[in-house]
N, C-alpha and C positions, 0 to 999 in steps of 0.2 A: 143557858145550860151548856156546860163545857163537855167536850169530848176528851179532854186531857186528864183522864182518870188512870190510876195505876193498873197495869195488867200483871197480876200475880201468877206465879211466884217469881217471875223475872224482874218485876218492878220496872217495866218499861211503860212508856206513855201510850195510851190508847189512841191519842190524837196524832202524834208525830213519830212514835216509835223510839224516841230518845229515852234517856234515863229519866225516871220520874222522881221528883217533880221537874218537869222541863221548864224552859224559860217562859213559855206561855202560861203554864199553870202557876208558876211563881208570881207572875204579874196578876193573874186572877186572884190568887190567894191574898196578895197585898191589898187589892181592892176590896175583897170580901171581908178581910179582917182589919180594915182601916180603923185606926184608933183602938185596936184590941190586940196589940202585939204580944201580950202574954198569952192570950188565947191561941193565937197563931203558933207560938212556940210550943204550947202544950199539945196542940193537934199534931204538929210535925214530930214532936218527940214520941208520941204514941205511934205514929207511922214508922218512925225510925226503929222502934222496938220490934214491930212486926217485920220490917224489912231485914233487920239483923238476923232474925231467926231463919229467914229464907235465903239470905245472901251471906251465909257464913264464910264463903270463900273471898268475900270482898273485905279489904282492910277497914277496920273500925274508923280510922281517921278519914277515909274517903266517904264512908256513910255519914259520918258526923257533918262533914262539910256539905255534902249533897243535900241533907235534910235540914240542917240547922245553921250552917255556916254563912248562908246568904241573907239571913234575916237580921234585923237590928232591933 
């Protein structure tokens, strides 16, 4: 069980207080969604939509990279 869940509305990590998804959570998500990269992308896209509503002051390009730019 991970402690690296998003703390809303700031979208910081509950485990390490960095931006969510933090490096640890990214590694966990890669393992959790092994061989299901499309499902991972859909999950993170949904999280991006939620975050964009609460983080309207953050540039869209930063949010895109933060949520989706690191996955392949």
